C-alpha positions in Angstrom: -23.4 -14.7 19.5 -23.5 -18.1 22.8 -22.3 -17.3 25.7 -19.9 -19.2 27.2 -18.1 -19.8 30.7 -14.7 -18.0 31.0 -13.8 -20.4 34.1 -13.2 -17.3 36.0 -14.5 -19.4 39.0 -13.3 -22.4 38.1 -13.0 -25.7 40.7 -14.7 -23.2 43.3 -17.2 -26.3 43.5 -14.5 -29.1 44.3 -12.5 -26.8 47.0 -16.5 -25.9 48.7 -17.1 -29.9 48.7 -12.8 -30.6 50.2 -13.5 -28.0 53.0 -17.2 -29.3 54.1 -15.6 -33.0 53.6 -12.4 -31.9 55.8 -14.7 -29.8 58.3 -17.1 -32.8 58.6 -14.1 -35.2 59.3 -12.6 -32.6 61.8 -15.9 -31.7 63.4 -14.7 -28.4 62.6 -17.7 -25.5 62.6 -15.3 -23.0 61.1 -14.7 -25.1 57.9 -18.3 -26.4 57.3 -19.3 -22.8 57.6 -16.9 -21.7 55.5 -17.6 -23.9 52.9 -21.2 -23.1 53.0 -20.2 -19.4 52.0 -18.3 -21.2 49.4 -21.7 -22.9 48.3 -22.9 -19.6 48.3 -20.2 -18.3 46.1 -21.0 -21.4 43.8 -24.7 -20.5 43.6 -23.8 -16.5 42.9 -21.6 -17.8 39.4 -25.0 -19.8 38.1 -27.8 -16.8 38.9 -27.6 -14.8 35.1 -26.4 -15.2 32.1 -23.9 -12.9 30.1 -26.5 -10.3 28.8 -26.9 -9.3 25.3 -25.6 -6.3 23.8 -28.1 -4.3 22.8 -26.5 -1.2 21.9 -26.2 1.6 19.1 -22.9 2.3 17.7 -21.4 5.8 15.6 -18.0 6.2 14.5 -17.0 9.4 13.4 -13.9 10.1 11.6 -11.8 13.6 12.2 -11.1 13.6 8.4 -12.3 11.4 5.4 -9.9 12.0 3.4 -6.1 13.2 4.3 -3.6 12.9 2.9 -0.3 10.4 3.3 1.6 10.7 6.8 -1.1 12.8 8.7 -3.2 11.5 11.4 -6.9 11.5 11.4 -9.0 11.1 14.8 -11.5 8.7 15.7 -14.6 9.0 18.2 -16.4 5.9 19.0 -20.0 6.8 20.5 -21.8 4.0 22.5 -25.1 3.9 23.5 -27.3 1.4 25.1 -30.5 1.3 23.7 -32.0 -2.3 25.5 -33.5 -2.7 28.8 -31.0 -4.1 30.7 -27.9 -2.7 32.5 -24.3 -4.0 31.0 -22.1 -4.3 33.7 -19.5 -5.1 32.0 -19.3 -3.6 28.4 -16.0 -4.3 26.5 -15.8 -2.7 22.7 -13.0 -3.2 20.7 -12.9 -1.3 17.1 -11.9 -3.0 14.1 -8.9 -1.1 13.1 -7.8 -1.6 9.1 -4.7 -3.8 9.1 -2.4 -1.2 7.1 -3.3 1.7 9.5 -1.7 2.4 13.2 -3.2 3.8 16.4 -0.9 5.9 17.5 -3.1 7.8 20.1 -5.1 5.9 22.9 -5.9 2.3 22.6 -9.0 1.3 20.0 -11.0 0.0 22.4 -13.2 0.5 25.6 -14.2 -1.3 29.1 -17.2 0.4 30.5 -20.9 -0.5 32.5 -24.1 1.2 31.0 -27.4 1.4 32.3 -30.3 1.3 30.1 -30.2 4.8 27.9 -26.6 5.9 28.7 -23.7 6.6 26.5 -20.3 6.4 26.6 -17.1 7.6 24.2 -14.1 6.1 23.0 -11.3 8.2 21.7 -8.4 7.2 19.6 -6.0 8.6 16.9 -4.7 6.6 13.7 -1.7 7.6 11.5 -3.0 7.5 8.0 -1.1 5.6 5.0 -2.4 5.8 1.0 -5.0 3.5 0.1 -8.6 2.8 1.0 -9.2 2.0 4.4 -12.5 0.1 5.8 -13.2 0.0 9.3 -16.1 -3.4 8.4 -17.0 -4.7 11.8 -16.8 -4.5 16.6 -16.3 -6.8 18.7 -18.8 -6.7 21.5 -18.1 -8.6 24.6 -20.4 -8.6 27.7 -20.1 -10.2 30.9 -22.2 -11.2 33.6 -22.2 -9.3 37.0 -19.7 -12.3 38.7 -18.0 -12.7 35.8 -18.4 -16.2 34.9 -19.8 -15.9 31.9 -19.4 -14.0 28.6 -21.3 -13.3 25.1 -19.3 -11.8 22.3 -21.4 -10.0 19.3 -20.0 -8.6 15.9 -21.9 -5.4 15.2 -21.1 -4.6 12.1 -20.3 -0.7 11.5 -19.1 0.6 8.0 -16.5 3.6 7.9 -14.3 4.7 5.0 -11.3 6.5 4.7 -9.9 7.5 1.5 -6.2 8.6 1.3 -5.0 9.5 -2.0 -1.2 10.9 -2.5 -0.9 14.0 -5.0 0.8 13.8 -8.0 4.2 15.7 -8.1 6.9 15.9 -10.7 10.1 15.5 -9.1 12.6 12.3 -10.8 13.3 13.5 -14.3 14.1 9.7 -15.6 16.2 10.0 -18.6 14.2 7.4 -21.2 14.7 5.1 -23.6 15.1 7.1 -27.4 11.5 5.5 -28.8 9.6 6.3 -31.9 5.8 6.8 -31.6 3.6 9.7 -33.4 2.3 11.7 -31.4 4.3 14.5 -30.2 6.4 14.7 -26.8 9.9 15.0 -25.0 11.9 11.3 -26.2 14.1 12.6 -29.3 14.6 10.7 -31.8 16.8 10.3 -35.3 13.9 12.0 -37.4 14.6 15.1 -38.9 11.3 17.2 -38.6 10.0 20.0 -35.9 11.8 20.0 -33.0 15.0 22.5 -31.4 18.1 20.4 -31.6 19.6 20.6 -35.1 19.6 17.3 -37.5 20.3 18.5 -41.0 19.1 20.8 -44.0 17.5 19.8 -47.2 17.0 22.0 -50.6 14.1 24.3 -49.9 10.5 23.6 -50.9 7.4 25.9 -52.0 5.5 26.6 -48.7 8.6 26.1 -46.1 8.1 28.1 -43.2 10.3 31.6 -43.0 11.3 30.1 -39.9 13.0 27.2 -41.1 15.0 29.1 -43.9 19.2 29.1 -43.6 19.3 32.1 -43.8 23.4 32.6 -42.8 24.0 29.4 -46.5 21.7 31.9 -48.6 23.4 35.1 -47.4 26.8 32.8 -48.2 25.8 30.7 -51.6 22.7 32.4 -52.9 21.4 29.1 -52.2 17.6 28.9 -50.2 17.8 25.5 -48.3 15.2 24.4 -45.3 16.7 23.7 -41.4 15.5 19.9 -39.6 15.4 19.8 -36.4 15.8 16.2 -34.1 11.5 15.5 -33.7 10.7 14.8 -30.3 8.0 12.6 -29.7 6.0 10.9 -26.9 7.2 7.4 -25.1 4.6 5.0 -24.8 5.5 3.7 -20.8 4.2 1.1 -18.7 5.1 1.3 -14.8 4.9 -2.0 -13.6 5.0 -2.2 -9.7 6.5 -5.9 -8.1 3.8 -6.2 -5.0 4.0 -9.8 -4.5 3.9 -10.9 -1.2 7.6 -11.4 -1.4 8.2 -7.5 -2.1 6.6 -6.6 0.8 10.1 -5.8 2.8 11.3 -3.4 4.9 14.8 -2.3 6.8 12.7 -1.8 9.7 10.2 -3.1 11.5 7.8 0.2 11.5 9.3 1.7 8.1 7.6 1.8 4.8 7.8 -1.0 2.7 9.5 -1.6 -0.8 6.0 -1.5 -2.2 5.4 1.4 -0.5 8.0 2.6 -1.9 7.5 1.6 -5.5 4.4 3.5 -5.6 5.8 6.9 -4.6 8.4 6.3 -7.5 5.6 5.2 -9.6 3.0 8.7 -8.4 6.1 10.5 -8.9 7.4 9.3 -12.7 4.3 9.4 -14.1 3.3 13.1 -12.9 6.8 13.8 -14.9 6.1 11.9 -17.8 2.7 12.9 -18.3 3.2 16.4 -17.8 5.8 16.1 -20.9 3.3 14.7 -23.4 4.3 11.1 -22.5 1.5 8.3 -22.6 1.6 6.4 -19.2 -0.1 3.2 -18.0 0.0 1.3 -15.0 0.0 -2.9 -14.0 1.2 -4.7 -11.0 3.1 -8.0 -11.2 0.6 -9.7 -8.5 -2.3 -11.9 -8.0 -4.7 -9.2 -7.5 -3.9 -7.8 -10.6 -3.5 -4.1 -12.1 -3.8 -2.5 -15.7 -4.1 0.8 -16.7 -3.6 1.0 -20.8 -1.5 3.6 -21.3 -2.6 7.2 -22.3 -2.8 10.7 -21.4 -4.7 13.6 -20.5 -6.4 14.9 -17.2 -9.4 11.6 -17.3 -6.0 9.2 -17.4 -4.2 11.1 -14.5 -7.1 11.1 -12.3 -7.9 7.5 -13.3 -4.5 6.7 -11.9 -4.5 8.7 -9.1 -7.4 7.0 -7.5 -5.8 3.8 -8.6 -2.4 4.0 -6.6 -4.9 5.2 -3.8 -6.9 2.1 -3.7 -6.4 -0.8 -6.2 -6.0 -3.4 -3.9 -3.1 -4.8 -6.2 -1.2 -2.0 -4.7 -2.2 -1.8 -1.3 0.2 -0.9 1.4 -0.5 -4.4 3.3 0.3 -7.6 1.0 -2.9 -9.6 -0.4 -3.6 -12.9 -0.1 -3.4 -14.9 -3.3 -0.9 -16.6 -5.2 0.6 -15.2 -8.6 0.9 -17.6 -11.7 3.8 -16.4 -13.6 3.5 -17.7 -16.5 0.1 -16.9 -16.8 0.9 -13.5 -16.0 3.3 -12.8 -18.0 1.6 -14.3 -21.4 -1.2 -11.7 -20.6 1.0 -9.0 -19.5 3.2 -9.2 -23.0 0.1 -9.4 -25.1 -1.2 -6.4 -23.7 1.9 -4.6 -23.8 2.1 -1.8 -26.7 4.6 -2.7 -29.5 6.5 0.4 -28.9 6.0 0.4 -25.1 9.3 0.7 -22.7 8.9 -0.4 -18.9 9.9 1.3 -15.9 10.0 -2.0 -13.5 10.3 -1.1 -10.0 10.8 -3.9 -7.7 13.4 -4.5 -4.2 14.8 -7.8 -6.2 14.5 -9.6 -3.0 14.6 -12.9 -5.3 15.1 -14.2 -8.4 11.7 -13.8 -10.5 12.0 -9.9 -11.2 15.2 -10.6 -13.2 13.4 -13.6 -15.1 10.6 -10.8 -15.8 13.3 -8.0 -16.9 15.5 -10.1 -19.0 12.4 -11.3 -20.9 10.5 -8.1 -21.8 14.3 -6.8 -22.8 14.6 -10.1 -25.1 11.2 -9.3 -26.3 12.8 -5.9 -27.8 11.0 -3.9 -24.7 13.6 -1.2 -23.5 13.6 -1.7 -19.8 14.4 0.6 -16.8 14.3 -0.8 -13.2 13.9 1.3 -10.1 14.9 -0.8 -6.8 14.3 0.6 -3.4 17.3 -0.6 -1.6 15.7 -2.2 2.2 18.8 -4.6 3.0 20.7 -3.8 6.1 23.7 -5.3 7.6 22.8 -5.8 11.0 23.5 -9.6 10.4 25.6 -11.9 8.9 22.2 -13.2 6.8 21.0 -9.7 6.1 24.3 -9.0 4.5 24.4 -11.7 2.0 21.0 -10.7 1.3 22.0 -7.5 0.8 25.3 -9.1 -1.5 22.9 -11.5 -3.6 20.8 -8.1 -4.4 24.1 -6.7 -6.0 24.6 -9.5 -7.3 21.0 -9.7 -9.2 21.5 -6.0 -10.1 25.1 -6.7 -11.8 23.2 -9.6 -13.9 20.5 -6.5 -15.0 23.5 -4.6 -15.5 25.7 -6.5 -17.7 22.4 -7.6 -19.7 22.1 -3.7 -20.6 19.3 -3.2 -18.5 19.3 0.6 -17.0 18.9 0.2 -13.2 18.5 2.8 -10.4 19.4 1.3 -6.9 17.0 3.9 -4.7 18.7 3.8 -1.0 17.6 6.3 1.9 18.1 9.4 -0.6 15.5 11.5 -2.3 14.1 9.9 -6.0 15.4 12.3 -7.7 18.8 12.3 -5.7 19.1 8.3 -7.0 17.6 9.1 -10.4 20.0 12.1 -11.2 22.9 9.8 -9.6 21.8 7.1 -12.2 21.3 9.4 -15.4 25.2 10.6 -15.1 26.4 6.9 -14.7 24.1 6.0 -18.2 25.6 9.0 -20.0 29.3 8.2 -18.7 
């Protein structure tokens, strides 16, 4: 917290000496007088140091838990609690990087006498996640502006934006077998809705499963078997590497944000149908929530989608060692689990991941938000390369939902119709 020169008056001493020297050589009293005045200004810049910012700051949010896409106001209240007049005080708030200031700057320039208070108001647009304001920068200058002092003031404020879980994309899962009742059909006969087969009547069979039509025709008792539905075990995997944070527009939502939206929608649909669902990330900041069901598990997943660093709206630092990550992921993955993999497929790493999962016997469905454009030749080449990657996946028997500008349920429905043809 040291003060330093601003160079606002840089060169005034040299200019003053030059004017005085010319005045002496030319015996010009006017120049000599101007030089004396210049010496006065030079002395004025040395009289005071930049004052210490002895202030109290309070930050207040209009809403500490808004929904995604909403806005919330931020109010800074700055009070000079010291005994010195702050003739030039500048306060710059530390807005979290994922939030966008849309109304009013997150800074203020003012002067405060001892005990005086001022306020600063601005509005931010909210996105999913846990956002923390940590520090403010305070800059004070002396009256001449020749020196300034910068101070960092810690004022911790947290905003939590948790997206609601809305069912909307009824993703057609591959047929599986796990011993829990659910919505994935199997080739096993038993209780269910769709007819499977008949067998000889056994004592104790429920009356509603007896084939009374056959009894009327032949006089013998037989029992109806229906195609059982069993719960799926599903892992929703999000590619949140730095490479996946791409967007078609500079101010648009990136592919990771769209992937998290897709995961929230699909999770809600699957969990409401009795499936066991987990969450994972392919990123340096790893997230793993084992597949379960129930309200407690739903609340845990909702919290992770909102606040986990591995699913942050902006890219996190770190390096993903893919082989180590994949080996750990495959060890955690239940043997009967299938994977819904969300990635923009901007490079070949997701292809490698999906194909290896498929080779290990796990059924894979890919949901890929399309963030490519056709603005330049390079953009068009990138779009062609992405389509080639998706075609490679389809050639390996992996289901792909290519998600463009349309709503996710529309993209899923179109892909499901193709799979059924």
